[in-house]
N, C-alpha and C positions, 0 to 999 in steps of 0.2 A: 211418643211415649204412650203406653197403654194404661189401662186402669189396674188397680190392685186386684190380685187373684190369689187363691189359696195354694197354687202350685206354680212352679217355674214354667212348665210347659204351657199352661193356660195363659200365663202372662205373655209369653213369647207369641203364642198364637194371636192373642188380642192385638198386640203391637203390630204384628205382620199384617193382620186384616186391615187395621187402620191405615198402614202405609200403602197397601194395595188400593184401598178405597180412594186415597188421595192421589197417588201418582198415576194409577190406571183410570180411576173413575173421573175425578175432577179435572185432571190435566187432559185426559182423553176428550172430555166434553169441550174443554177450552180450545183444543187443537181443531176439533170438528167445526166449532163456531168460526174460527179464523179461516179455515179452508172454505167454508160456505160463503163467508163474506168477501173472499178474494184478497188480493194484495193489499187493499186498503185497511185490512184488519190489523196488520202489523204497522204500528204508528211510525211514520217517517220522522226520524230525529236528525236534525241538521248537524252532522259531525264535521263538516268541512270548515266551520268557523274556528280559526286558530285561537281566538280569545276564549272559547268555551272549554272548560276543564271537564274531565270525566265525571267529577262530582256533580257539576251543573247539568251535564247530559243525563246522568242517572236520575236526578230530581225531576227533570222535564219528562223523561220517559215514564217514570212512575206516575206522574200526574195524568198521563193520557192513555196508559196501557190498561186495558180492561181488567187483567188479572190482578193488578195492584189495588183496584178499587178506589183510585184517587188518593190513597194515603201516601204521605211523604216519608222518605227514609229517615230513620233515627240513628244518629251517629254517636259513637263513643271511641275513645282512644286510650291507650296505656303506654307508658314508657318503661323500658328496661335498659338501664345505662344510657347510651346516647342514641338508641334506636326506638322508633315509635311504631306501634301497630294499631291500625284502625279497624273498627268493627261496625257494621251497619245492620240494622234490623229493618226488614221489609215484609209487609203482609202480602202473601201471594195466595189468591183464591181463599182468603179468609184465614190462612194459617201463617203464624209468625215464622219467618226465616231469619237466621243469623248468619252473616257472611264475614269472613276475615281475610286479610291480605298478608303480604310479606312485610317484614320489618324494614323500615326506611329511616333515613336520618332526619326527616322532618314530618310533622303531622300532615302537611299538605300533600307531600309525596305518598305517604301511607294511605291517606284517604283516596287519592286518585288511583292507587294500585288496587285497593279493594273495590272501588267503583268499576274499574275496568273488568275485574273478574265477574262482578255481578251482571254487567251488561252482556258479557259473553254467555253467562249462564242463562240469561233470559233471551238470548239471541236477538239482541237489539240490532237493527240495521247498521252495518258498518263495523260491528264487533263480532260477527259470527265466527270468524276464523282466526282470531288473535291468540287463542289457546287451543291445545289439543290434549286429550286425556293421556295420562302416562300409562303405557301398557305394562310397566313394571311396578306399578303402585301396589301396595299390600291388598287393597280392596279388590284388585283385579286378579292377582296371582294366588291369593290365599284361598284355601278350600272353604273356610268359613268367614263370615263377615267379621272384620276386626271389631274389638270392643271399643265403644266411643270413649272420648276423654271424660274424666271425672267431672260431674256437674255440667255436662254439655248442654243441658236444657235450661240452665240458669246463667245470669250474668255474673260479673266478677263480685259485685256486692252481695248477691244471694249466695254465691259459693263461699265467700268469706264467712257469712253468717252461719252457713251450714257447718263449716269447719269449727267455728267457735262452739256451736251447740254440741257437736260431736265430742269435742274435748271436755266440755263441761259434764257430760254424762258418762265419760269413759270410766271414771272411778266407781260410779254407782253401778254400772253394768258388770264390772269385774267383781265388785263386792257381792252382788246378787248371785253371780255364778258360784262364788266361794260358799256362800250360805246354803245354796242348794246342794252343792257337792258334799259338804260336811255337816249336813243337817243333823245326822244321828250322833256325831261326835261332839257337837257344841252343847255346852251346859246352858241352862236358862240364864240369860243376861250376859253371857260371855261374848266378847268381841271376836270376830273372825280374824282380825289382823291388828297389829300394832305398828305404828310408824315412828321412825326417827330420822333426823336430818343432819347434814353437815354442810358447811359453806367453805368456799375457797378464800382463805384470808388474803391471798396475794392478788385476788381479782378486784380491780377498781371500777369495773363497768357497772352499768345499771340496766336491767335488773341483775343482781349478782348471781354467780354460779351456785347452784344447789345440787346436792346428791341425796336421794331418798333411799331409805332401807325399810322394807316391810317384812315383818315377821308373822308367820302363820302358825301359831302354836299347835293347832289340831293336826297339821300336816308335818310338823317338825321341820319346817323349811324357812329360810331367810333369803330374800332377794334384794340385791343392791343394784339400782339402776345406774345409767350413765349420767354424767354431769349435764345440767340443763339450766337455761336462763329462767329463773323464777321457781318458786316452791311447787306450784301446781304442775308445771312442765316436768319437774323432777319426779313428782308422784306418778305422772303418766308414763315416764320412762320405766319406772319400777313396775307399774301395772302391766306394761307390755310383757314383761318377763313372767308375771303371774298368769296372764292370759295364755301365754305360750305353754306354760306348765299345765294349765287346765286342758288346753287343746290336745296336748300329747297323750292325755288319758291316763297318766300315771298318778292318779289321786287315791287309789284304793290301797296302795302299798304304804303301810305305816312303819316308821323306823322302830326297830327292836330296842328295848331298854338298854341303855349303856352303849349303844353303837354310835359311831360318829364318822361321817364321811363328808367330803367337800368336793364341789363341782365348780370349775372355773371356765370362763370363755376366754381363749387366748386372743389377744388383740395386739396391735402394734404399740410400741413404747410411748408414742405421742398421742394415743387415743385413750380417753378415760375408760377404766376397766369396769365391766358389769359382771357380777358374780352371783351365784346362788349357793347357799350353804345348807346342808342337811344336818341338823343337830340330833 
């Protein structure tokens, strides 16, 4: 990841330069050092021992491999249903790397799968050929580098915190956009929107189902969001419709006096209906 820049192109260039400096510069220097030192530069890890797991081999390898700087791997795992996925963080040439493996029925199997992939990535003796790159992978066949997963540079806890912060500020950001768009139409002290709510009386779960309706008097529009668990999530559902309305750019057309029209989004019968009305 690069630093913040005033334009997208400058940010891309900065990230690309940092990646080149690491993969070409630092790794190039590391490979030269290993070649000059000869075969002994690649630490010999005893893989013939049946009692040693891939996790144990990885920990030993990181302890003696120069690129790891003697730092031990840091493990974490997560469960989805009956399958576990293991993630390991390793420092390589001073840069934190995060590796994940395939989902497995146990934490031990998941950890060993991830360790095996890391040992191949670092070309540990005995693991050099256990994997081969997929020639049909998107990163190989695509014309452009695929977009990384959301929050790829943060762990699960950080990603969850970012999502919570994003949801907390969603209402404020949409409200600010409305105030900027209708600044000339708003009277002093007038609220840009009005909210109303309804709950599902047949729902017995907690938090209960809510549906929010937001009215924007200066635009002559009303938006009703989808059903959601909790009042705030219901507000966010309605806010997404307002945000789409603002993004469509149809904010300068004011309804003529006495006119009335209605817009609906057709959905399946078993899906809560979202609608917008122009009064």
